[in-house]
N, C-alpha and C positions, 0 to 999 in steps of 0.2 A: 351340420355339414355331412355327417355320416349318412343321414337320411337322403340328402341330396345326391350323394354318390351312389347309393343303392338304387335310387330312381333313375339315375343317368346311365347305368350299365345297359348294354344291349343283350337281353337275355336270349336272343336267338343265337348269339355267339357263345352262350353258356350251354344251352341245351343241344345244339347241333353236333358239336364234336363229341359230347358225352354219349348221345344217342347212337351216333355212327360207330363210336368205339365199342359200345355194348353190343351192337349188331355184329361188328367185326369179331368180338369175343366169342359169340355164338358160332359164327362161321369158322373160326379157328378151331374150335372143338370139333365141329362136324367134319372139317376137311383134314384134320391131323390125327384123328383117333387111330387110323390104321398105321400111319407112318410112325406114330409114337411108340407102338408096340413092336416095331420091326427090329431086326437084328442091329440096325444102325444105332438106334437110340435105347432099345430095351427098357422102355418106360411103361407107364400106365396110359390108358386112352386119354386121360385128361392132363398129360404132361405139359403140353404147350398151352393149354387153356389156363392152367394154374400159374404158369410163368407169366403169361400175358396179363392175367388178372392182377398180379402183384405190380407189374409195370403200370397198369391202369390206375391203381390206387396212388402210386407215386406221381403219375401224370396229373391226376386231379389235385393232389396236394400242391405241386409246383404251379399248376394253373391258378390256384387261389392266390399264391404268392405273387405271381406275375400280374394278376388282376388288380392288386392293390398297390403294387410298386410303381411309382411315377416313371413313365416311360422316358421323360426328359433326362433322368439320371443316367441313362445308358450312354449318354454322350461322354461321360467321364471314362468310359471303357475303351475309347477309340485307340489310344496308344497301346493298351494292354492287348487288344485284339490284333493290332498290326504286328506286334512283336511276338505275342504269345501263340497265335494260331500256327504260324510256320514251325515254331519250336515243338509244339505238341504233335503236329503231323510228322515231323522228322523223327521224333521220339518213337511214335507208333510204327513208323516205317522201319526203324532199326530194331525195336524190341517187341513189337506186337505180333500177334498170331493171326493168320488168315484162314477163315473158314467160309466156304460157300461164296467166295469172291468178296468177302467183307472182312477188313482188317480190324481186329478188336484190341483194345488196350486193357486197362485195369478193370476187373469185375465184368469182363465181356462187353464193355461199352464201346460203341463205334464213334470215335471222336469226329469223324467226317460229318456225322449227322448234326453235331453241335456246331461245327465250323460253318455249316450252311446258314444258321441263324446269326452267327458272329459276323459273317461277311455282309449280311443284310444290314445289320446295325452299323457296321463300319462304313459302308458305302452311303447309307442314309445320313450319317453324321458328317462325313467328309463333304458330301455334295451340298448339304444344307449350310455348311460353313462357308462354302465357296460360291454362293449365289451371286455375290457382288462382282465376281470375275469369271463366271461360269462359261462365258463365251470365249475365253482364252484357253485354248485346248491344252497346251503343255502344262501350265501350272495347275489347271483345274483337274485334268484327267491323267496326267503322267504318273503320280504316285499310286492312285487307286488301281490303274490298269496294271502296274508292276506287281502290286499286291495280289490281284486276281490271278495273274499268270503264275505266280509262285505257288499260290494255293492249289490251282488246277494241276500243276505238274506234280506236286507232292501227293495229292489225292490219286492222280492217275497212276503213280508209281506203286500204290499200295498192293495190288492194282484194283482200282475202282473207277473205271472210265465213266460209268453211268452217273455216279454222284458228282464227278468232276464236270461232266457236261451240264448237269443240272445246276451246279453253281455258276457256270458260265452263262447259261440261259437266264437265270434269275438276275444275275448281275447286269446282263444286257437290258433287261426290262427296267431296272432301276436307272441305268444310264439313259435309256430312252426318255424317261420321265423326269430327268434331272434338270432339264433346261438346255441341253446340248444343242448346238447349232446344227441344222440339217446337213450342211456340207461336211461337218466333222463326223456326224453319225454315219453318213454314206461311206466315208473313208474307213471308219471302224468296221462296218459290215464287210467291206472289201477285204480288210486285214483278217477278219474272222474266217471268211471263206478260204482265203489263202492258207490260214493256219490249219484249218481242217484238212486241206489237201496235203499239206506238209506232214500232218500227223499220220496220215493213212499208211505210209510205208513202215511206220514203227509199231503198227498194231500187231498183236500176237496172233498165232495161228487160230487160237480159240476165238478171239474177237472177230477175225476175218470169217471164220466159220459161222459165227452167229449172224453176221451180215448176210452171208450167202443163204443161210437157212431161212431167214425172214422172208425172202422173196422167191425162194425155190425149195420149199421144205419137202416136196414129194419126190425130188430127184432120188434115184435109187442109191446113190452114194451118200446122200444126206439124211434120208428118212429115218435111218436107224441110229443116227448119231446126233448131230446138231439140230436136225429137224424133228426129232422124236417128240420133244416137249410141246412144240407148236402144233403138231398134228393132233396130239391128244387134247390140246386146248380146243382145237376146232371141233373135235368129236364131242367134248363136254358141252360146248356152246350149242351145237346142233341138237344134242340129245335133250337139252333143257326146253327148247321151244318157247312157247308163250307162258305156260303155267309151271314148268319145271317138273322134275321127277319126285319132288317132295324133300323136305328137310331131312338130311342124314342119309339120303338114298343115292348119293353119287356113286357111280361105278369107277370113274377115272381116278378117284383117290385110292383105289385098291392097287397101288403100285404102278399104274399106267402113267399118271401125271406126277413126275418127281417134285417133291417139296410143294404139295398143293396148297399149303397154308401160308406160303410166302408170296412170291411174285405173281403166281397164277391163281390166287384165291378167287379172283373174279370169275374164272372159268368154272370153278366149283359152285359159286353162287348162281351162275347162269344155268348150270346143269340141275341144281336142286330147286331153285326158286324161279327160274325162267326170267322172262322179260320184266316181271314185277320186281324181283329182287335186284336185278341190274338197274332198273329205273329208280328204285329207292336210293341206291348208293349214289348214282349220278345226280339225283335231285339234291341230296344232302351236300355233296361236294360243291355243286354249282351254287347252292344257297350260301355256303360259307365264302366262296370266292367272290360272289356278287356283293355280299355284305362287307367283305374286306375292301373291295374297291370303292364302295360307298363311304366307308370310314376314311379312306384316303382322300376322297374329294371333299369331305367335310372337316378334315383335320385343321387345327389352328396354325400349324407351322410346317415348313418343308420337311423337317426331321420326322415328325409323326406321319406325314403323308407318304414319304418314301419308304418308311418301315412297313406301313400298311400295304403299299404296292408290292414290296419285296415278299412279304408273307403270303399275300394272295397269289402272287405269281409263282412262288415256290410250290404251293399246294396245287395250283392249276397245271403247271408244267409237269410236276411229278405224276399227277393223275394221267395226263396225256401220254407220257412216256410209258407208264405201266400198262395202260389200256392198249396203247399202240403195239406193245410187245406181244400181248396175248392174242391179238387179232392179226398179227403178221404185217401191220403197217409200218412198224419200226423194229429194229433188231432188239433182241433180249439183252437188257443191261443190268438186271438185278435190282432195279428200283422198285421199292414196295408201294402198294396202293395206300395213300394216306388214311390213317385211322382204322384201316380194315386189315391189312396184312399183318402177319406175326412179325414182331420186332420191337423190343423194348426201347432202344435208343431213339428210334424213329417216332414212336408214340409219345415219349416224354418231350421231345423237342417240339413236336407239333402242338402239344397241349400248352407248353410255355409260349409258343408263338401266338396261339389263340388268346391266351391271357393278356399278352402285350397288346394285341389288336383290340381287345375289349377295353383295355385301359386307355388307349388312344381315343376310342369312341366315347368313353365316359368323360374325359377331359374336354372333348369337343362339345358334348352336350351341356356340360357345366358352363363352359364359356358362352355358348349360345344363349343359355338361360339367363346368365348374368347380363348379357348385352340387351336381351329383351326387357329385363326388369329395369335397367337403366333408362331405356327408351320410354317405358311406361311412366317412370318417375318424372322424366322431363315433360312428357305430355300433361301429366297431372299438375305439374308446377306451372305450366303455361296456362 
């Protein structure tokens, strides 16, 4: 049985996240060596590299655990997630500390990162249980939508609008694939649009400034404030060109691009490694996303399929939001680039997610192999 399991794993889903995380580790060292020794951190050049390396070891460990843990057992956690997630977020809101627009709890962990995966598991479990009456909107979607709204508001109040919107977008993808009727989906989209419009007046001056800076960063009143980071991102991308300036040779990381190892690490990658470095990152991300949706299509049950859709959607949407911010297509939200940006909580939850995704793939292949063997036995018997 163990040999069958080992043969059934998708080793692309093993190698891809580890390779991209190791690449991210190299780029974190390159992009943060100047920031690390600044007056703000007063560390050694490898400060962030060593921290991320420790998180990567933990990420690989929890990946292995998620790899062998049966994904169907997560269904037992639905009530715990439903009641526990809001309590945790409320506790962090009351007692946590906020640094760089990210609220942290015990040991510097960002609970909102773990809540993203919790929401995916909860929605996948609930909608897989409601397939017999999924066309009845209120009983099928009422409780899950209430849960999503509560989670979004608690994350938004941290304040972390970027993660909140990411949770909403990922939830929307799961709902779209849950079997919802088209007329109900259209109504939900209308409600979402109205909700965004109603949210606008409650945005802070900083959030409004980021929106304005994304689409008019060179305005004389914006360029030295909210538009400063985006302008220097443009300079880094333009300087890199096709081949890049060379690994470690970024100019923008010398105080021009604030926190270059976090949200804007792709700008440094572009400056140092050019289009080849950017292309490598995009290829690895697209490979994992494509593999994830392939797992979703081949999954044996709606629960596994919806989890795979949620994980793939989370990685895809998070990548789009991050890349959109550093190119000025979207406002800066503080969302890290998956597997590449500095951030322990983000890396660990992504590795857990990939482990779960590979576990779903393994069970799907085992089921398919058993079905094929049974068919061959029937043919031999005849």
